[in-house]
C-alpha positions as CSV (number, residue, x, y, z in Angstrom):
1,X,312.0,-70.9,114.8
2,X,308.2,-70.5,114.6
3,X,305.6,-73.0,115.7
4,X,302.4,-73.2,113.7
5,X,299.4,-73.6,115.9
6,X,296.5,-75.5,114.4
7,X,293.1,-74.0,115.1
8,X,290.7,-76.2,117.1
9,X,288.1,-78.0,114.8
10,X,284.8,-76.2,114.8
11,X,281.7,-78.4,114.9
12,X,279.4,-77.6,112.1
13,X,275.7,-77.5,112.9
14,X,273.8,-80.5,111.7
15,X,271.5,-79.9,108.8
16,X,268.4,-81.9,108.3
17,X,267.6,-83.1,104.8
18,X,264.9,-81.1,102.9
19,X,261.4,-82.4,103.1
20,X,260.1,-84.6,100.2
21,X,258.0,-82.0,98.3
22,X,260.9,-79.6,98.3
23,X,263.3,-82.3,97.1
24,X,260.9,-83.4,94.3
25,X,260.3,-79.8,93.3
26,X,264.0,-79.2,93.0
27,X,264.6,-82.4,90.9
28,X,261.7,-81.6,88.6
29,X,262.8,-78.0,88.2
30,X,266.3,-79.1,87.3
31,X,265.1,-81.6,84.8
32,X,262.8,-79.1,83.1
33,X,265.6,-76.5,83.0
34,X,268.0,-79.1,81.5
35,X,265.5,-80.0,78.8
36,X,264.0,-76.6,78.1
37,X,265.2,-76.5,74.6
38,X,263.6,-79.8,73.7
39,X,260.4,-78.8,75.5
40,X,260.2,-75.6,73.5
41,X,261.0,-77.3,70.2
42,X,258.3,-80.0,70.7
43,X,255.8,-77.4,72.0
44,X,256.3,-75.0,69.1
45,X,256.4,-77.8,66.5
46,X,253.1,-79.3,67.8
47,X,251.5,-75.9,68.0
48,X,252.5,-75.1,64.5
49,X,251.2,-78.4,63.3
50,X,247.9,-77.9,65.0
51,X,247.5,-74.4,63.6
52,X,248.3,-75.8,60.1
53,X,245.7,-78.5,60.4
54,X,243.1,-76.0,61.6
55,X,244.0,-73.7,58.7
56,X,243.6,-76.3,56.0
57,X,240.6,-78.2,57.4
58,X,238.0,-76.1,55.5
59,X,239.6,-76.9,52.2
60,X,239.6,-80.7,52.8
61,X,236.3,-81.1,54.8
62,X,234.3,-82.1,51.7
63,X,236.8,-84.8,50.8
64,X,236.7,-86.2,54.3
65,X,232.9,-86.3,54.2
66,X,233.0,-88.1,50.8
67,X,235.4,-90.7,52.1
68,X,233.2,-91.2,55.2
69,X,230.1,-91.7,53.0
70,X,231.9,-94.3,50.9
71,X,232.7,-96.5,53.9
72,X,230.8,-99.8,54.0
73,X,227.9,-100.2,56.4
74,X,229.7,-102.7,58.5
75,X,232.8,-100.5,58.9
76,X,230.6,-97.5,59.9
77,X,228.8,-99.6,62.4
78,X,232.0,-101.1,63.8
79,X,233.6,-97.8,64.5
80,X,230.4,-95.7,65.1
81,X,231.0,-93.4,62.1
82,X,227.9,-91.5,60.9
83,X,229.5,-88.3,59.7
84,X,232.9,-86.7,60.0
85,X,231.7,-83.2,60.4
86,X,230.6,-83.4,64.1
87,X,232.3,-84.4,67.3
88,X,230.4,-86.8,69.4
89,X,231.2,-88.9,72.4
90,X,230.9,-92.6,71.4
91,X,232.6,-93.9,74.5
92,X,229.3,-94.5,76.4
93,X,227.9,-96.7,73.6
94,X,227.5,-100.4,74.3
95,X,228.3,-103.0,71.7
96,X,225.4,-105.3,70.8
97,X,227.4,-108.6,70.5
C-alpha cells in the first residue's frame, strides 16, 4: 500500500495592481487592436474622399463662385459669405443685433 503525501501549500507573493496610466494604456491598446480593421476602413475611406474632393475642386470652383454670387444680400450677411474662393476666420466677428 502506498501513501500519497500532499505537498505543503506554497504562499504566492502578493502582486500589486498596475498603476493607472499603465492600466489605461493597456485598455486603450486592446480596444484599438480589436477595432483596427474599422479604424483602417474609416481612415482610408475618408482619406480617399478628401483626395477626390481636392482633385475635382478646380473643375467645380467657378460653379461654386456663381452660386455664392447669386445668394441674396441678407443671406450673405447672416452667414458672413463674401466669396467662396478664400478661407477666412469669421469666428471673431461680432453680430450687430
